[in-house]
FIKOLZA-1660 file (N, C-alpha, C; in steps of 0.1 Angstrom, whole numbers, plus 5000, padded with zeros to 4 digits):
% residues 72
   i   px   py   pz ch aa at
   1 5281 4798 5301  A  M  N
   1 5285 4806 5290  A  M CA
   1 5275 4804 5278  A  M  C
   2 5273 4792 5274  A  A  N
   2 5264 4789 5262  A  A CA
   2 5250 4793 5266  A  A  C
   3 5246 4792 5279  A  K  N
   3 5232 4796 5283  A  K CA
   3 5231 4811 5282  A  K  C
   4 5241 4818 5285  A  D  N
   4 5241 4833 5284  A  D CA
   4 5240 4837 5270  A  D  C
   5 5247 4831 5261  A  R  N
   5 5246 4834 5247  A  R CA
   5 5232 4831 5241  A  R  C
   6 5227 4820 5245  A  A  N
   6 5213 4816 5241  A  A CA
   6 5203 4826 5246  A  A  C
   7 5204 4830 5258  A  A  N
   7 5195 4839 5264  A  A CA
   7 5196 4853 5257  A  A  C
   8 5208 4857 5255  A  R  N
   8 5210 4870 5248  A  R CA
   8 5205 4869 5234  A  R  C
   9 5207 4858 5227  A  A  N
   9 5201 4857 5213  A  A CA
   9 5186 4857 5213  A  A  C
  10 5180 4851 5223  A  A  N
  10 5165 4851 5225  A  A CA
  10 5161 4865 5227  A  A  C
  11 5168 4872 5236  A  E  N
  11 5164 4886 5238  A  E CA
  11 5165 4895 5226  A  E  C
  12 5176 4893 5218  A  L  N
  12 5177 4901 5206  A  L CA
  12 5166 4897 5196  A  L  C
  13 5163 4884 5195  A  A  N
  13 5153 4880 5186  A  A CA
  13 5139 4886 5190  A  A  C
  14 5136 4886 5202  A  E  N
  14 5123 4892 5207  A  E CA
  14 5123 4907 5204  A  E  C
  15 5134 4914 5207  A  E  N
  15 5135 4928 5204  A  E CA
  15 5133 4931 5189  A  E  C
  16 5139 4923 5181  A  A  N
  16 5138 4925 5166  A  A CA
  16 5124 4922 5162  A  A  C
  17 5117 4913 5168  A  R  N
  17 5103 4910 5164  A  R CA
  17 5094 4921 5168  A  R  C
  18 5096 4927 5180  A  E  N
  18 5089 4939 5184  A  E CA
  18 5091 4951 5175  A  E  C
  19 5103 4953 5171  A  R  N
  19 5106 4964 5162  A  R CA
  19 5099 4962 5149  A  R  C
  20 5100 4950 5144  A  A  N
  20 5094 4946 5131  A  A CA
  20 5078 4949 5131  A  A  C
  21 5072 4945 5142  A  E  N
  21 5058 4947 5144  A  E CA
  21 5054 4961 5144  A  E  C
  22 5062 4969 5151  A  E  N
  22 5060 4984 5152  A  E CA
  22 5061 4990 5138  A  E  C
  23 5072 4986 5130  A  A  N
  23 5074 4991 5117  A  A CA
  23 5062 4987 5108  A  A  C
  24 5057 4975 5109  A  Y  N
  24 5046 4970 5101  A  Y CA
  24 5034 4978 5104  A  Y  C
  25 5031 4981 5117  A  E  N
  25 5019 4988 5120  A  E CA
  25 5020 5003 5115  A  E  C
  26 5032 5009 5116  A  A  N
  26 5034 5022 5111  A  A CA
  26 5031 5023 5096  A  A  C
  27 5037 5013 5089  A  A  N
  27 5035 5013 5074  A  A CA
  27 5021 5011 5071  A  A  C
  28 5015 5002 5078  A  R  N
  28 5000 4999 5075  A  R CA
  28 4992 5012 5077  A  R  C
  29 4994 5019 5088  A  G  N
  29 4987 5031 5090  A  G CA
  29 4989 5041 5079  A  G  C
  30 5002 5043 5075  A  A  N
  30 5005 5052 5064  A  A CA
  30 4998 5049 5051  A  A  C
  31 4997 5036 5048  A  V  N
  31 4991 5031 5036  A  V CA
  31 4976 5034 5037  A  V  C
  32 4970 5031 5048  A  E  N
  32 4955 5033 5050  A  E CA
  32 4952 5048 5049  A  E  C
  33 4960 5056 5055  A  D  N
  33 4958 5071 5054  A  D CA
  33 4959 5076 5039  A  D  C
  34 4969 5070 5032  A  G  N
  34 4970 5074 5018  A  G CA
  34 4959 5070 5010  A  G  C
  35 4954 5058 5012  A  L  N
  35 4942 5053 5005  A  L CA
  35 4930 5061 5008  A  L  C
  36 4928 5065 5020  A  D  N
  36 4917 5073 5024  A  D CA
  36 4917 5087 5017  A  D  C
  37 4929 5092 5017  A  E  N
  37 4931 5105 5010  A  E CA
  37 4928 5104 4995  A  E  C
  38 4933 5094 4989  A  A  N
  38 4931 5092 4975  A  A CA
  38 4916 5090 4972  A  A  C
  39 4909 5082 4981  A  H  N
  39 4895 5080 4979  A  H CA
  39 4887 5093 4980  A  H  C
  40 4890 5102 4990  A  R  N
  40 4884 5115 4991  A  R CA
  40 4886 5123 4979  A  R  C
  41 4899 5123 4974  A  Y  N
  41 4902 5131 4962  A  Y CA
  41 4894 5126 4950  A  Y  C
  42 4893 5113 4948  A  M  N
  42 4885 5108 4936  A  M CA
  42 4871 5112 4938  A  M  C
  43 4865 5111 4949  A  K  N
  43 4851 5115 4951  A  K CA
  43 4849 5129 4948  A  K  C
  44 4858 5138 4953  A  R  N
  44 4857 5152 4950  A  R CA
  44 4858 5155 4935  A  R  C
  45 4867 5148 4928  A  Q  N
  45 4869 5150 4914  A  Q CA
  45 4856 5145 4907  A  Q  C
  46 4851 5134 4911  A  W  N
  46 4839 5129 4904  A  W CA
  46 4827 5139 4905  A  W  C
  47 4826 5145 4917  A  R  N
  47 4815 5155 4919  A  R CA
  47 4817 5168 4911  A  R  C
  48 4830 5172 4910  A  E  N
  48 4833 5184 4903  A  E CA
  48 4834 5183 4888  A  E  C
  49 4839 5171 4883  A  R  N
  49 4842 5169 4869  A  R CA
  49 4838 5155 4865  A  R  C
  50 4826 5152 4865  A  P  N
  50 4822 5138 4862  A  P CA
  50 4825 5133 4847  A  P  C
  51 4824 5142 4838  A  V  N
  51 4827 5138 4824  A  V CA
  51 4842 5136 4822  A  V  C
  52 4850 5144 4828  A  A  N
  52 4865 5143 4827  A  A CA
  52 4869 5130 4833  A  A  C
  53 4864 5127 4845  A  V  N
  53 4867 5115 4852  A  V CA
  53 4863 5102 4844  A  V  C
  54 4851 5103 4839  A  A  N
  54 4846 5091 4831  A  A CA
  54 4854 5089 4818  A  A  C
  55 4858 5100 4812  A  A  N
  55 4866 5099 4800  A  A CA
  55 4880 5094 4803  A  A  C
  56 4886 5099 4814  A  T  N
  56 4899 5094 4818  A  T CA
  56 4898 5079 4821  A  T  C
  57 4888 5075 4828  A  T  N
  57 4887 5061 4832  A  T CA
  57 4885 5052 4819  A  T  C
  58 4877 5057 4810  A  L  N
  58 4875 5050 4798  A  L CA
  58 4888 5048 4790  A  L  C
  59 4896 5059 4789  A  G  N
  59 4908 5059 4782  A  G CA
  59 4918 5050 4789  A  G  C
  60 4919 5050 4802  A  V  N
  60 4929 5041 4809  A  V CA
  60 4924 5026 4806  A  V  C
  61 4911 5024 4807  A  G  N
  61 4906 5010 4805  A  G CA
  61 4909 5006 4791  A  G  C
  62 4908 5015 4781  A  L  N
  62 4911 5011 4767  A  L CA
  62 4925 5008 4765  A  L  C
  63 4934 5016 4771  A  M  N
  63 4949 5014 4770  A  M CA
  63 4952 5000 4776  A  M  C
  64 4947 4997 4788  A  I  N
  64 4950 4985 4795  A  I CA
  64 4945 4973 4786  A  I  C
  65 4933 4975 4781  A  G  N
  65 4927 4964 4772  A  G CA
  65 4936 4962 4760  A  G  C
  66 4940 4973 4753  A  L  N
  66 4949 4971 4742  A  L CA
  66 4962 4965 4745  A  L  C
  67 4968 4968 4756  A  L  N
  67 4981 4962 4760  A  L CA
  67 4979 4947 4764  A  L  C
  68 4968 4944 4771  A  L  N
  68 4966 4930 4774  A  L CA
  68 4961 4922 4762  A  L  C
  69 4955 4928 4753  A  G  N
  69 4949 4921 4742  A  G CA
  69 4959 4920 4730  A  G  C
  70 4970 4926 4731  A  S  N
  70 4980 4926 4719  A  S CA
  70 4986 4912 4719  A  S  C
  71 4989 4908 4707  A  R  N
  71 4994 4894 4705  A  R CA
  71 5009 4893 4705  A  R  C
  72 5016 4903 4710  A  R  N
  72 5030 4903 4711  A  R CA
  72 5035 4896 4723  A  R  C
% end
Protein backbone atom coordinates (compact mmCIF):
# COMPACT_ATOMS: atom_id res chain seq x y z
CA UNK A 1 0.00 0.00 0.00
CA UNK A 2 2.73 2.48 0.96
CA UNK A 3 4.76 1.42 -2.08
CA UNK A 4 1.76 2.10 -4.33
CA UNK A 5 1.36 5.57 -2.85
CA UNK A 6 5.06 6.31 -3.25
CA UNK A 7 5.02 5.10 -6.85
CA UNK A 8 1.92 7.20 -7.59
CA UNK A 9 3.51 10.26 -5.97
CA UNK A 10 6.65 9.75 -8.05
CA UNK A 11 4.50 9.46 -11.18
CA UNK A 12 2.65 12.66 -10.36
CA UNK A 13 5.90 14.48 -9.62
CA UNK A 14 7.37 13.40 -12.96
CA UNK A 15 4.22 14.46 -14.78
CA UNK A 16 4.29 17.86 -13.05
CA UNK A 17 7.96 18.31 -13.95
CA UNK A 18 7.26 17.54 -17.61
CA UNK A 19 4.35 20.00 -17.70
CA UNK A 20 6.47 22.68 -16.04
CA UNK A 21 9.23 22.17 -18.61
CA UNK A 22 6.72 22.45 -21.46
CA UNK A 23 5.26 25.65 -20.00
CA UNK A 24 8.75 27.10 -19.55
CA UNK A 25 9.70 26.35 -23.15
CA UNK A 26 6.46 27.86 -24.46
CA UNK A 27 6.95 31.02 -22.40
CA UNK A 28 10.57 31.28 -23.45
CA UNK A 29 9.61 31.02 -27.11
CA UNK A 30 6.94 33.69 -26.71
CA UNK A 31 9.39 36.07 -25.04
CA UNK A 32 12.01 35.50 -27.72
CA UNK A 33 9.43 36.11 -30.45
CA UNK A 34 8.33 39.32 -28.75
CA UNK A 35 11.88 40.55 -28.41
CA UNK A 36 12.60 39.80 -32.05
CA UNK A 37 9.51 41.72 -33.10
CA UNK A 38 10.43 44.68 -30.88
CA UNK A 39 13.95 44.70 -32.31
CA UNK A 40 12.63 44.75 -35.88
CA UNK A 41 10.23 47.57 -34.98
CA UNK A 42 13.00 49.66 -33.42
CA UNK A 43 15.27 49.14 -36.43
CA UNK A 44 12.48 50.19 -38.78
CA UNK A 45 11.73 53.27 -36.70
CA UNK A 46 15.41 54.20 -36.59
CA UNK A 47 15.61 54.03 -40.40
CA UNK A 48 12.40 56.01 -40.91
CA UNK A 49 12.71 58.59 -38.10
CA UNK A 50 16.27 58.80 -36.78
CA UNK A 51 15.90 62.26 -35.20
CA UNK A 52 12.68 61.35 -33.38
CA UNK A 53 14.17 58.12 -32.05
CA UNK A 54 17.36 59.88 -30.90
CA UNK A 55 15.35 62.65 -29.20
CA UNK A 56 13.08 60.13 -27.48
CA UNK A 57 16.05 58.11 -26.27
CA UNK A 58 17.73 61.24 -24.98
CA UNK A 59 14.55 62.28 -23.18
CA UNK A 60 14.07 58.89 -21.56
CA UNK A 61 17.72 58.83 -20.49
CA UNK A 62 17.40 62.32 -19.02
CA UNK A 63 14.28 61.34 -17.06
CA UNK A 64 15.93 58.20 -15.70
CA UNK A 65 19.03 60.19 -14.78
CA UNK A 66 16.96 62.81 -12.96
CA UNK A 67 15.00 60.16 -11.08
CA UNK A 68 18.09 58.25 -10.05
CA UNK A 69 20.07 61.39 -9.27
CA UNK A 70 17.42 63.00 -7.06
CA UNK A 71 18.34 63.20 -3.39
CA UNK A 72 14.92 62.14 -2.10
